[in-house]
Each structure stands twice: as structure tokens, then as C-alpha cells.
KEKE-3310 file (N, C-alpha, C; in steps of 0.2 Angstrom, whole numbers, plus 5000, padded with zeros to 4 digits):
npx = (4928:4918:4918:4920:4909:4909:4901:4896:4893:4883:4875:4871:4867:4855:4848:4845:4833:4823:4822:4815:4803:4786:4780:4773:4776:4788:4792:4788:4802:4809:4809:4812:4827:4832:4829:4836:4850:4856:4870:4886:4899:4914:4924:4928:4915:4904:4890:4890:4884:4886:4889:4876:4881:4892:4886:4879:4889:4891:4882:4880:4887:4887:4875:4876:4883:4874:4866:4852:4842:4838:4827:4818:4813:4822:4832:4836:4828:4834:4845:4858:4869:4876:4868:4876:4884:4871:4868:4868:4882:4885:4886:4904:4912:4922:4938:4945:4939:4933:4924:4916:4910:4896:4888:4878:4874:4867:4879:4881:4889:4891:4879:4871:4882:4885:4891:4905:4915:4927:4928:4920:4906:4905:4889:4889:4898:4913:4913:4913:4925:4935:4933:4945:4957:4953:4956:4956:4956:4950:4933:4918:4913:4899:4895:4906:4921:4937:4954:4967:4984:4998:5014:5028:5039:5049:5062:5074:5079:5086:5086:5083:5088:5077:5075:5069:5058:5054:5049:5048:5042:5029:5015:5006:5008:5010:5006:5007:5002:5004:5003:5015:5021:5019:5014:5008:5010:4998:4994:5005:5012:5004:5007:5021:5018:5009:4997:4987:4982:4983:4976:4982:4969:4965:4967:4967:4954:4952:4961:4962:4972:4981:4981:4973:4963:4963:4971:4965:4957:4962:4970:4960:4956:4968:4964:4968:4964:4959:4960:4955:4965:4964:4974:4976:4973:4979:4973:4960:4942:4937:4926:4921:4933:4930:4918:4925:4932:4922:4915:4926:4929:4924:4910:4911:4908:4918:4932:4943:4944:4942:4956:4962:4976:4987:4997:5013:5017:5031:5032:5023:5011:5004:5004:5001:4998:4990:4982:4981:4968:4961:4967:4960:4948:4943:4949:4938:4927:4929:4932:4919:4908:4916:4913:4898:4894:4900:4898:4909:4921:4936:4952:4966:4981:4997:5014:5028:5033:5021:5010:5015:5013:4999:4989:4993:4987:4973:4956:4956:4946:4948:4956:4973:4986:5003:5019:5035:5049:5062:5062:5054:5035:5030:5042:5041:5027:5023:5011:5001:4989:4988:4985:4989:5007:5018:5035:5044:5050:5057:5056:5058:5049:5046:5034:5034:5039:5056:5055:5044:5032:5031:5023:5015:5001:4995:4997:4990:4986:4974:4968:4969:4961:4948:4946:4947:4934:4928:4926:4925:4913:4906:4901:4896:4885:4879:4878:4862:4858)
npy = (4568:4560:4561:4544:4532:4522:4509:4503:4482:4481:4491:4490:4477:4483:4490:4479:4474:4483:4486:4473:4477:4481:4500:4505:4497:4502:4514:4512:4504:4513:4522:4513:4510:4521:4521:4513:4513:4512:4513:4517:4506:4509:4522:4530:4534:4547:4549:4546:4549:4563:4560:4564:4574:4580:4586:4595:4606:4611:4617:4631:4636:4627:4632:4644:4641:4636:4634:4646:4639:4630:4618:4623:4613:4606:4609:4605:4611:4617:4622:4629:4634:4630:4627:4631:4642:4654:4657:4667:4674:4669:4680:4688:4691:4702:4707:4718:4725:4740:4753:4761:4754:4751:4749:4755:4767:4785:4797:4807:4816:4831:4837:4852:4861:4874:4880:4891:4899:4899:4888:4875:4881:4878:4876:4870:4864:4852:4836:4823:4816:4825:4835:4850:4848:4853:4865:4854:4860:4871:4882:4882:4900:4905:4898:4896:4888:4884:4882:4874:4880:4881:4880:4891:4884:4887:4893:4903:4911:4922:4930:4941:4953:4960:4968:4971:4965:4954:4945:4931:4932:4931:4925:4919:4911:4912:4910:4916:4912:4908:4900:4902:4892:4878:4861:4858:4851:4851:4848:4847:4859:4866:4858:4862:4876:4884:4892:4901:4905:4915:4915:4916:4921:4927:4941:4955:4959:4944:4934:4921:4912:4900:4888:4891:4882:4872:4875:4882:4871:4863:4867:4870:4858:4856:4859:4874:4891:4899:4911:4920:4933:4946:4952:4969:4977:4992:4996:4991:4992:4996:4988:4979:4971:4966:4960:4949:4941:4938:4931:4920:4914:4907:4910:4906:4904:4901:4907:4918:4934:4943:4950:4963:4969:4979:4988:4993:4989:4983:4975:4974:4976:4987:5002:5014:5028:5034:5046:5050:5052:5045:5033:5029:5032:5019:5010:5012:5006:4992:4987:4988:4981:4967:4967:4969:4957:4946:4948:4953:4965:4969:4965:4974:4974:4978:4989:4996:5008:5010:5013:5025:5034:5034:5029:5034:5038:5036:5025:5019:5013:5000:4985:4979:4973:4972:4976:4973:4968:4973:4976:4982:4984:4995:5003:5006:5011:5020:5027:5018:5008:4989:4970:4961:4956:4955:4947:4941:4935:4926:4914:4898:4882:4864:4854:4862:4864:4877:4895:4903:4914:4922:4928:4935:4937:4950:4949:4940:4922:4919:4933:4932:4922:4929:4938:4931:4925:4935:4944:4933:4925:4917:4921:4935:4943:4938:4944:4943:4931)
npz = (4689:4700:4719:4726:4733:4748:4755:4769:4773:4780:4777:4764:4765:4772:4763:4752:4758:4759:4743:4745:4747:4751:4746:4758:4768:4767:4771:4786:4790:4787:4795:4807:4805:4807:4821:4826:4821:4810:4804:4796:4797:4794:4796:4787:4783:4775:4782:4795:4811:4824:4840:4853:4864:4857:4845:4854:4858:4846:4841:4839:4833:4819:4817:4812:4800:4794:4778:4773:4764:4770:4780:4794:4802:4802:4811:4828:4844:4852:4869:4870:4878:4891:4909:4921:4915:4912:4926:4940:4948:4964:4976:4981:4997:4999:5006:5001:4996:4989:5001:4996:4984:4978:4966:4950:4956:4957:4962:4974:4978:4974:4979:4986:4981:4974:4957:4949:4936:4944:4954:4963:4974:4990:5002:5013:5029:5029:5027:5043:5043:5036:5046:5054:5067:5083:5096:5112:5127:5124:5127:5115:5112:5108:5098:5091:5087:5092:5085:5085:5092:5083:5087:5077:5067:5057:5047:5038:5025:5023:5038:5050:5060:5072:5083:5098:5096:5090:5075:5081:5094:5094:5096:5086:5070:5052:5035:5016:5003:4984:4967:4965:4977:4972:4973:4989:5005:5015:5029:5035:5035:5042:5055:5057:5060:5054:5055:5049:5034:5020:5002:4986:4974:4965:4950:4945:4931:4926:4927:4936:4947:4946:4955:4965:4969:4973:4985:4992:4997:5001:5013:5019:5024:5032:5043:5044:5046:5033:5020:5006:4993:4983:4970:4967:4949:4943:4931:4925:4930:4946:4949:4941:4943:4957:4956:4947:4959:4969:4957:4958:4972:4985:4996:5012:5028:5037:5034:5032:5032:5015:5005:4999:4989:4987:4980:4971:4955:4947:4937:4929:4916:4916:4918:4924:4935:4948:4955:4974:4977:4967:4966:4980:4979:4970:4977:4986:4982:4976:4989:4994:4988:4992:5005:5005:4998:5005:5019:5026:5034:5023:5022:5022:5012:5009:5003:5010:5001:4992:5004:5009:4998:4997:5006:5018:5034:5030:5029:5041:5048:5045:5044:5043:5034:5033:5024:5028:5029:5034:5045:5061:5059:5066:5064:5051:5048:5057:5060:5061:5065:5067:5059:5054:5051:5038:5038:5032:5014:5010:5018:5024:5026:5031:5020:5012:4994:4992:4993:5005:5009:5025:5041:5056:5068:5077:5091:5106:5108:5114:5109:5097:5094:5095:5087:5075:5076:5078:5066:5055:5044:5053:5065:5061:5051:5037:5022:5015:5001)
capx = (4926:4916:4920:4921:4908:4912:4895:4898:4890:4877:4871:4869:4859:4847:4844:4842:4831:4821:4819:4806:4795:4780:4780:4768:4780:4795:4794:4790:4807:4816:4808:4816:4834:4834:4830:4841:4856:4859:4876:4892:4906:4918:4925:4927:4910:4899:4884:4892:4882:4891:4886:4872:4884:4895:4881:4875:4892:4891:4875:4880:4894:4885:4869:4880:4887:4870:4862:4845:4835:4837:4821:4818:4813:4829:4836:4834:4826:4841:4847:4866:4870:4876:4865:4881:4886:4869:4867:4874:4887:4886:4891:4910:4913:4929:4940:4948:4933:4931:4919:4909:4909:4888:4883:4882:4870:4869:4882:4880:4896:4892:4873:4872:4888:4886:4898:4907:4920:4933:4930:4916:4907:4904:4888:4890:4904:4915:4913:4917:4933:4940:4935:4952:4958:4952:4959:4952:4956:4944:4925:4917:4909:4892:4894:4913:4925:4945:4957:4976:4987:5004:5020:5031:5046:5049:5068:5073:5085:5088:5086:5082:5087:5071:5079:5067:5051:5055:5041:5048:5040:5021:5010:5000:5012:5005:5008:5002:5004:5002:5005:5024:5023:5017:5010:5010:5010:4996:4997:5013:5015:4999:5013:5027:5016:5004:4988:4983:4987:4981:4980:4982:4963:4962:4972:4962:4948:4951:4964:4963:4977:4978:4983:4969:4956:4969:4975:4962:4952:4970:4970:4953:4955:4971:4962:4970:4961:4962:4958:4960:4966:4965:4979:4973:4976:4975:4971:4954:4938:4935:4918:4923:4938:4928:4914:4929:4935:4916:4915:4929:4932:4917:4907:4912:4908:4924:4937:4945:4938:4944:4959:4964:4982:4987:5006:5015:5019:5036:5032:5014:5012:5000:5012:4997:5000:4986:4981:4979:4961:4957:4966:4956:4941:4943:4950:4932:4921:4930:4931:4910:4904:4915:4909:4891:4891:4903:4898:4916:4928:4940:4960:4973:4987:5000:5019:5028:5031:5012:5007:5019:5009:4993:4988:4997:4981:4968:4955:4956:4942:4949:4963:4979:4990:5007:5025:5041:5054:5066:5060:5047:5031:5031:5047:5039:5018:5021:5003:4996:4988:4987:4981:4996:5013:5021:5041:5050:5049:5061:5055:5058:5046:5044:5029:5034:5048:5058:5053:5036:5029:5030:5016:5011:4995:4996:4991:4993:4982:4966:4967:4967:4952:4944:4949:4942:4927:4923:4927:4920:4904:4901:4899:4895:4878:4883:4873:4858:4858)
capy = (4560:4562:4556:4536:4532:4516:4508:4496:4478:4483:4497:4485:4473:4486:4493:4475:4473:4487:4485:4470:4478:4486:4506:4507:4494:4504:4521:4509:4500:4518:4524:4509:4511:4528:4522:4506:4518:4507:4517:4514:4504:4513:4528:4535:4538:4556:4549:4544:4557:4563:4558:4571:4579:4584:4592:4600:4609:4613:4618:4637:4636:4627:4639:4650:4641:4634:4637:4648:4635:4622:4620:4625:4606:4601:4615:4606:4615:4614:4631:4626:4638:4626:4630:4634:4652:4660:4656:4672:4671:4670:4687:4684:4697:4703:4711:4721:4727:4746:4754:4764:4749:4749:4749:4762:4773:4792:4801:4815:4821:4839:4839:4857:4864:4879:4881:4896:4898:4899:4882:4873:4885:4874:4878:4867:4861:4847:4829:4822:4812:4830:4841:4850:4846:4859:4862:4852:4866:4877:4878:4885:4904:4907:4892:4896:4884:4887:4877:4872:4885:4876:4885:4890:4878:4890:4897:4910:4911:4928:4929:4948:4956:4966:4969:4968:4964:4948:4938:4925:4934:4933:4917:4913:4912:4911:4911:4916:4907:4906:4897:4898:4888:4874:4855:4861:4847:4856:4845:4847:4864:4866:4858:4869:4883:4889:4892:4904:4905:4918:4912:4920:4919:4933:4944:4961:4956:4939:4932:4915:4907:4890:4882:4892:4879:4866:4877:4884:4864:4859:4872:4869:4850:4853:4866:4879:4896:4901:4916:4924:4939:4950:4958:4974:4981:5000:4997:4989:4996:4992:4983:4973:4967:4965:4954:4943:4939:4935:4923:4913:4914:4904:4912:4901:4904:4899:4907:4923:4942:4944:4954:4968:4969:4986:4989:4995:4980:4986:4971:4974:4979:4994:5010:5019:5032:5037:5053:5047:5051:5042:5024:5028:5029:5013:5004:5010:5005:4985:4984:4991:4975:4962:4967:4968:4951:4942:4951:4957:4967:4967:4967:4977:4974:4984:4989:5003:5013:5014:5015:5031:5037:5034:5026:5034:5040:5034:5019:5019:5009:4994:4981:4981:4968:4976:4970:4973:4964:4974:4982:4981:4991:5003:5010:5008:5013:5022:5030:5014:5002:4983:4963:4956:4958:4950:4949:4938:4933:4920:4908:4890:4877:4856:4855:4866:4865:4882:4898:4906:4920:4923:4929:4934:4939:4955:4947:4933:4915:4923:4936:4928:4918:4933:4943:4926:4925:4944:4944:4927:4925:4911:4926:4942:4945:4936:4948:4936:4927)
capz = (4693:4706:4724:4727:4740:4749:4759:4775:4773:4783:4775:4759:4766:4772:4756:4748:4760:4756:4739:4743:4752:4746:4748:4765:4772:4766:4776:4793:4789:4788:4802:4811:4803:4811:4826:4828:4822:4805:4799:4791:4801:4792:4801:4784:4780:4777:4786:4803:4816:4831:4848:4856:4868:4854:4843:4858:4859:4842:4837:4839:4825:4813:4813:4810:4793:4788:4770:4773:4761:4775:4782:4797:4807:4803:4817:4836:4847:4861:4870:4869:4884:4898:4914:4925:4913:4913:4934:4941:4953:4970:4979:4984:5002:4997:5011:4999:4991:4992:5003:4992:4976:4978:4960:4946:4961:4955:4968:4979:4981:4976:4980:4989:4979:4966:4953:4946:4933:4947:4958:4968:4981:4995:5005:5020:5031:5027:5031:5049:5042:5035:5051:5057:5076:5088:5104:5117:5131:5126:5124:5109:5111:5103:5093:5086:5089:5092:5082:5091:5089:5083:5087:5073:5067:5053:5046:5035:5019:5023:5044:5050:5067:5070:5090:5105:5096:5084:5075:5086:5102:5092:5097:5080:5063:5045:5029:5012:4995:4977:4961:4965:4980:4969:4977:4997:5010:5020:5036:5034:5035:5049:5060:5058:5064:5049:5059:5046:5026:5015:4996:4982:4972:4958:4949:4940:4931:4920:4931:4944:4951:4944:4961:4972:4971:4975:4991:4996:4998:5006:5019:5023:5026:5037:5048:5043:5044:5027:5017:4999:4992:4977:4967:4961:4945:4940:4922:4926:4934:4952:4949:4936:4949:4962:4949:4945:4963:4971:4954:4961:4979:4989:5003:5015:5036:5040:5029:5033:5027:5013:5006:4994:4988:4982:4979:4965:4952:4940:4930:4927:4909:4919:4922:4926:4941:4947:4960:4979:4979:4960:4971:4988:4975:4968:4981:4990:4975:4977:4996:4997:4985:4994:5012:5004:4997:5012:5024:5032:5030:5018:5024:5016:5011:5004:5005:5012:4997:4990:5008:5009:4992:4997:5011:5026:5036:5026:5029:5049:5050:5039:5045:5039:5035:5032:5024:5032:5030:5036:5053:5064:5056:5071:5062:5044:5048:5063:5063:5059:5069:5059:5061:5050:5048:5033:5041:5026:5009:5010:5023:5022:5028:5030:5018:5006:4993:4990:4998:5007:5013:5034:5043:5059:5069:5080:5098:5107:5108:5114:5106:5089:5096:5097:5083:5071:5080:5075:5057:5050:5042:5059:5069:5059:5049:5030:5018:5011:4994)
cpx = (4924:4918:4920:4917:4906:4904:4896:4892:4883:4871:4868:4865:4855:4844:4842:4834:4821:4817:4815:4804:4792:4782:4778:4775:4785:4797:4792:4797:4812:4815:4812:4823:4836:4835:4835:4849:4860:4863:4883:4896:4911:4919:4925:4919:4906:4894:4885:4889:4884:4884:4880:4875:4889:4891:4878:4880:4896:4888:4877:4885:4891:4879:4871:4881:4880:4866:4854:4841:4834:4831:4824:4815:4816:4834:4834:4834:4826:4842:4853:4869:4872:4873:4871:4884:4881:4868:4870:4875:4887:4887:4895:4910:4919:4931:4943:4943:4930:4925:4913:4906:4900:4885:4883:4874:4872:4875:4879:4883:4894:4885:4873:4880:4885:4891:4900:4912:4927:4934:4923:4914:4902:4895:4885:4897:4906:4912:4914:4926:4938:4938:4942:4952:4957:4956:4955:4951:4952:4939:4924:4911:4904:4894:4901:4917:4934:4949:4962:4979:4995:5010:5024:5039:5048:5058:5066:5080:5089:5087:5086:5085:5083:5073:5070:5062:5052:5047:5043:5043:5031:5019:5008:5006:5007:5009:5005:5005:5003:5004:5013:5026:5022:5014:5013:5006:5006:4996:5003:5015:5010:5006:5018:5023:5011:4998:4985:4987:4981:4984:4977:4975:4964:4966:4969:4957:4946:4957:4964:4970:4978:4979:4978:4965:4959:4970:4970:4957:4958:4970:4966:4953:4960:4969:4964:4966:4962:4956:4960:4959:4968:4970:4976:4977:4973:4970:4964:4949:4938:4929:4919:4931:4936:4922:4916:4931:4930:4914:4919:4929:4922:4914:4904:4912:4913:4931:4934:4944:4946:4951:4962:4969:4983:4994:5007:5019:5025:5034:5026:5016:5009:5006:5007:4999:4995:4984:4978:4968:4959:4961:4962:4951:4938:4943:4943:4926:4923:4928:4921:4907:4907:4911:4900:4890:4896:4902:4906:4919:4932:4947:4962:4977:4991:5008:5022:5029:5022:5009:5008:5016:5005:4988:4988:4990:4974:4964:4956:4952:4942:4957:4967:4983:4998:5015:5031:5046:5062:5067:5055:5040:5029:5037:5045:5033:5017:5015:4999:4994:4987:4985:4988:5000:5018:5029:5047:5047:5052:5061:5057:5053:5047:5037:5029:5041:5050:5054:5043:5037:5029:5026:5017:5006:4998:4993:4992:4986:4975:4964:4965:4961:4947:4943:4944:4934:4924:4924:4928:4913:4901:4897:4895:4887:4881:4875:4869:4857:4853)
cpy = (4561:4556:4551:4537:4524:4516:4501:4489:4478:4487:4494:4480:4478:4489:4486:4474:4476:4488:4479:4469:4483:4495:4507:4504:4499:4511:4518:4508:4507:4520:4519:4507:4517:4527:4517:4508:4513:4513:4514:4512:4507:4518:4535:4539:4545:4554:4547:4551:4557:4562:4565:4576:4582:4589:4597:4606:4613:4616:4626:4638:4635:4628:4640:4648:4637:4638:4640:4644:4627:4622:4618:4618:4604:4604:4612:4610:4617:4622:4628:4628:4633:4630:4634:4643:4655:4659:4660:4669:4672:4678:4686:4692:4695:4709:4716:4726:4735:4749:4758:4761:4748:4749:4755:4768:4779:4795:4808:4819:4828:4841:4845:4862:4868:4879:4888:4893:4896:4891:4883:4879:4880:4878:4874:4864:4853:4840:4828:4820:4820:4835:4841:4849:4853:4856:4861:4856:4870:4876:4883:4891:4906:4904:4892:4892:4886:4882:4879:4876:4881:4882:4885:4887:4884:4892:4901:4909:4917:4933:4939:4947:4963:4970:4966:4965:4961:4948:4934:4926:4933:4928:4912:4915:4911:4911:4914:4913:4910:4899:4893:4894:4881:4868:4856:4853:4851:4854:4846:4852:4867:4865:4860:4874:4886:4886:4896:4901:4909:4915:4915:4917:4923:4938:4950:4960:4949:4934:4926:4912:4899:4886:4884:4886:4874:4867:4880:4876:4860:4861:4871:4861:4849:4855:4870:4885:4898:4909:4918:4930:4940:4953:4964:4977:4987:5001:4996:4993:4991:4987:4977:4967:4962:4959:4947:4938:4934:4929:4917:4912:4913:4908:4909:4903:4904:4903:4916:4930:4943:4950:4958:4968:4973:4989:4991:4989:4984:4982:4969:4978:4987:4998:5016:5023:5037:5042:5048:5046:5046:5033:5026:5026:5021:5006:5004:5006:4994:4984:4985:4983:4969:4961:4964:4960:4945:4943:4951:4960:4968:4970:4970:4977:4979:4986:4994:5008:5014:5017:5023:5037:5040:5033:5029:5041:5039:5025:5016:5012:5002:4991:4980:4977:4971:4974:4975:4970:4966:4979:4980:4986:4997:5009:5013:5014:5015:5025:5025:5007:4993:4976:4957:4959:4955:4954:4945:4935:4926:4914:4902:4885:4870:4857:4859:4866:4873:4889:4901:4913:4919:4930:4930:4938:4944:4954:4941:4926:4919:4929:4936:4925:4923:4938:4936:4925:4932:4945:4938:4926:4920:4915:4934:4939:4945:4940:4941:4935:4934)
cpz = (4698:4713:4725:4734:4743:4756:4764:4770:4778:4781:4767:4761:4768:4767:4751:4751:4757:4749:4738:4747:4749:4749:4753:4769:4772:4770:4784:4794:4790:4794:4807:4811:4807:4819:4830:4824:4815:4801:4799:4797:4799:4795:4795:4781:4782:4781:4791:4806:4823:4837:4849:4860:4863:4851:4847:4859:4853:4837:4837:4832:4821:4812:4810:4801:4790:4784:4774:4770:4765:4778:4790:4803:4807:4809:4826:4841:4855:4863:4873:4874:4890:4904:4918:4920:4912:4921:4936:4947:4961:4975:4984:4991:5004:5002:5009:4994:4992:4992:4998:4984:4977:4971:4956:4950:4958:4961:4968:4981:4982:4976:4986:4987:4973:4964:4952:4941:4938:4950:4960:4972:4987:5001:5011:5022:5027:5030:5038:5048:5041:5040:5056:5063:5076:5095:5110:5125:5131:5123:5118:5112:5105:5097:5088:5089:5087:5089:5085:5087:5090:5083:5082:5073:5060:5054:5040:5031:5022:5032:5045:5057:5067:5077:5094:5101:5089:5083:5078:5093:5099:5092:5089:5074:5057:5041:5024:5006:4988:4973:4960:4970:4977:4973:4985:5000:5017:5028:5040:5039:5041:5054:5061:5060:5059:5052:5056:5037:5022:5008:4991:4977:4965:4957:4943:4938:4926:4923:4936:4945:4949:4950:4965:4972:4973:4983:4995:4998:5002:5012:5024:5027:5033:5042:5050:5042:5036:5024:5010:4997:4986:4974:4964:4956:4942:4935:4921:4932:4939:4953:4945:4940:4953:4961:4953:4953:4968:4965:4956:4967:4983:4995:5007:5024:5039:5041:5033:5030:5022:5010:5000:4993:4984:4984:4972:4962:4945:4936:4927:4920:4910:4923:4922:4933:4943:4955:4966:4978:4970:4966:4977:4984:4971:4974:4986:4987:4978:4984:4996:4993:4988:5000:5012:5002:5003:5017:5032:5028:5029:5022:5019:5016:5009:5009:5006:5009:4993:4997:5010:5004:4993:5001:5020:5027:5033:5028:5038:5053:5048:5043:5043:5039:5030:5029:5026:5034:5034:5044:5056:5061:5059:5067:5054:5046:5054:5067:5061:5062:5063:5064:5060:5050:5045:5036:5037:5020:5007:5013:5021:5028:5026:5028:5010:4999:4989:4997:4999:5011:5020:5036:5050:5063:5075:5086:5100:5104:5106:5110:5097:5089:5092:5090:5076:5072:5078:5068:5055:5050:5047:5063:5067:5054:5040:5026:5014:5004:4989)
residu = (UNK:UNK:UNK:UNK:UNK:UNK:UNK:UNK:UNK:UNK:UNK:UNK:UNK:UNK:UNK:UNK:UNK:UNK:UNK:UNK:UNK:UNK:UNK:UNK:UNK:UNK:UNK:UNK:UNK:UNK:UNK:UNK:UNK:UNK:UNK:UNK:UNK:UNK:UNK:UNK:UNK:UNK:UNK:UNK:UNK:UNK:UNK:UNK:UNK:UNK:UNK:UNK:UNK:UNK:UNK:UNK:UNK:UNK:UNK:UNK:UNK:UNK:UNK:UNK:UNK:UNK:UNK:UNK:UNK:UNK:UNK:UNK:UNK:UNK:UNK:UNK:UNK:UNK:UNK:UNK:UNK:UNK:UNK:UNK:UNK:UNK:UNK:UNK:UNK:UNK:UNK:UNK:UNK:UNK:UNK:UNK:UNK:UNK:UNK:UNK:UNK:UNK:UNK:UNK:UNK:UNK:UNK:UNK:UNK:UNK:UNK:UNK:UNK:UNK:UNK:UNK:UNK:UNK:UNK:UNK:UNK:UNK:UNK:UNK:UNK:UNK:UNK:UNK:UNK:UNK:UNK:UNK:UNK:UNK:UNK:UNK:UNK:UNK:UNK:UNK:UNK:UNK:UNK:UNK:UNK:UNK:UNK:UNK:UNK:UNK:UNK:UNK:UNK:UNK:UNK:UNK:UNK:UNK:UNK:UNK:UNK:UNK:UNK:UNK:UNK:UNK:UNK:UNK:UNK:UNK:UNK:UNK:UNK:UNK:UNK:UNK:UNK:UNK:UNK:UNK:UNK:UNK:UNK:UNK:UNK:UNK:UNK:UNK:UNK:UNK:UNK:UNK:UNK:UNK:UNK:UNK:UNK:UNK:UNK:UNK:UNK:UNK:UNK:UNK:UNK:UNK:UNK:UNK:UNK:UNK:UNK:UNK:UNK:UNK:UNK:UNK:UNK:UNK:UNK:UNK:UNK:UNK:UNK:UNK:UNK:UNK:UNK:UNK:UNK:UNK:UNK:UNK:UNK:UNK:UNK:UNK:UNK:UNK:UNK:UNK:UNK:UNK:UNK:UNK:UNK:UNK:UNK:UNK:UNK:UNK:UNK:UNK:UNK:UNK:UNK:UNK:UNK:UNK:UNK:UNK:UNK:UNK:UNK:UNK:UNK:UNK:UNK:UNK:UNK:UNK:UNK:UNK:UNK:UNK:UNK:UNK:UNK:UNK:UNK:UNK:UNK:UNK:UNK:UNK:UNK:UNK:UNK:UNK:UNK:UNK:UNK:UNK:UNK:UNK:UNK:UNK:UNK:UNK:UNK:UNK:UNK:UNK:UNK:UNK:UNK:UNK:UNK:UNK:UNK:UNK:UNK:UNK:UNK:UNK:UNK:UNK:UNK:UNK:UNK:UNK:UNK:UNK:UNK:UNK:UNK:UNK:UNK:UNK:UNK:UNK:UNK:UNK:UNK:UNK:UNK:UNK:UNK:UNK:UNK:UNK:UNK:UNK:UNK:UNK:UNK:UNK:UNK:UNK:UNK:UNK:UNK:UNK:UNK:UNK:UNK:UNK:UNK:UNK:UNK:UNK:UNK:UNK:UNK:UNK:UNK:UNK:UNK:UNK:UNK:UNK:UNK:UNK:UNK:UNK:UNK:UNK:UNK:UNK:UNK:UNK:UNK:UNK:UNK:UNK:UNK)
# end
């Protein structure tokens, strides 16, 4: 049985009127009924027409469920979206908005930088906000700017008595670091007396210290003179090792000369013991390639046993960095002039968790500034690209 349809009295009256009129008159009356709102007074009638405001709000959902056979003329041509919803909001002047939040424009942060497997190679100096502090008491010499020298506050787990000439008597102290120092607070380390830092870069022909990139950037931003060192692997060709170092260490005019670290490594898988002639040959190949690329003569780092076996009396024209943790270098290397002395492998400093290697430069503050000016790319003829 179908549903019962209930019509109001007003609707019944309209129907009776229609039945008495002619067909032509009926069309006119139908239009009048629509305009006069001839509807049922009952709340249950299915013919009730909702107000215009309700129709507008429901238009989107009602169109979605509308059968495809319905004539398009029955769909009102009305945009249901309120005007306020499509008007772009006014700009908000938020004092906490990031300064660089200027839209989706392409960044130029890495313009002018070449990349290698190891790290980006900057070709420009850092922005002004990252420029290290300089010593205002001294001017620049030939475009070279002297960085302030901090007195050292380092401590030592195993302090040594070096006699009359001890590390504390030297004005310029520094450190050398690698992955084993983990995350370093470089500004704090500088304030403790790290005026220079040699940073482990590469080992052999395929190893890059995982902290090199971070340390290289951090030391520069803290205003510390920094250089990179390579641990030489005797079971790999010198040319391959030089290429690997060059590939990963940027050519920066402010950097200290690169370092070749030559020593015995009893924990290494390479057990080769080369003749002195072969050692010197491999070292020379490596150092020549670096000097040609960076325009700086490399520094030679070594330890007492290796020096005694191979380097005594050799490479007189190269600066040396000597390890001597129990006595002054003059007692361990009596025939050698040196630029750097590594006097401790058990140093302690704020800014570093754990132990750190400590070093001094062989000279006063003026000697340091002069040495840096002579040996950095800022005032030396860097090889052409």
C-alpha cells in the first residue's frame, strides 16, 4: 500500500478552481499559484518549499545527490560560496614572523658553491653575521686581518713537567680534533684558548672523517684559524690519497696549510714497512699535489719513532708539527726546527666532552700573525683553477 497524501484545505480549493477554468486560463492560474505561495499549511506536507537562505546553504550537497536525468533548467544558477570565504585575508603584521619568510622564492643560499663528495666548497667569505672577531688593536697588513689571540685555560689529565720551557710559556695555543671529540662548542673552545685547530679530514684514499664538515664550518664561524689534516696510509698510492684529500677539503684562502700525518699505526690493517727511500718518495708525491692545488706548502706531522726511522735530516724546507708529550721537542728532535708542538693527548677544556689534543705555536703573537700571513692563501699565490 502506498503512502497516504494529505492536502490542506487551501490546496483543495485551488484544485477545484483549476477544474472550472479553460486550458488556456489554467496555465495563467498555475503561474499565479506559484507566485502567491499556494502551499500546504501542514508541517508534514512533501510539497513545502524551504526559504531561499536555506536553499543557498544546501545547494552544494543537493547538487551532489541530484539524478543525472533532471533538467539543467531546474538547477538555480547561484554561486553558494559566501563572499567572505573567497576574499583574500588582509596581511597580518605578526611580530613573531620569521624574517626570511617571504614566500616560495628560490633560495640563493648555495650560489657560488661547488660541491664534492665530502662537503661544499665555498668560494666566498661568510656573511657579516658570521665574521670572526678581530683584534682592534692591530691593523691589517696587505689585506690580512689579525684575529684576537686568547690566553689558554686548558687543563690536563696527565700534566707533565717539561722543565724551564713549558707549554704555558707559549702565547698561542691550539687543538687538533676528529670524530672522537663528537659535538664541539667551538665558540666556548675558542674562549678557552683554541686560537687554531687542525681538523681530521681524510684517511687513506676512501675515508672521510664523519665530523669534518661540521668541525670545519664550526671552527670558522667561531673565528678560529683552521686547517685540515690527512692520515697517510702506506698501503695506498700517494696520488690516490692526494686526490681524495683534494676532493673533500675546500680551497679556502683563510685556511692554514694542509697537513700530512705520517706515523706508525699499530692498529691499522696495513703492516707494510717501507724503506726510507720509498717513504720519502710517497710523501713527496702527496705533498707536491697538495701544494700545486692549494698554493701552500704542507705541514708534516710526525711522532718520535717514525721521525727517527725516516725523517731525520729530511724535508728541511717544510714546516714540522712534532708530537712530544713527555719532553720538550728540543730533547726528542734535537736537529729539527718546528712550527707546532703537540704536547698533550689528554687535554681538557670547556666546550669539549672528553679528552682533546693540545698544541702550541713556536713563537709569540706577532710571530703567529706573521706566520699565518705568509702561509695562508690570503697572501700567497694560489694555483689557478
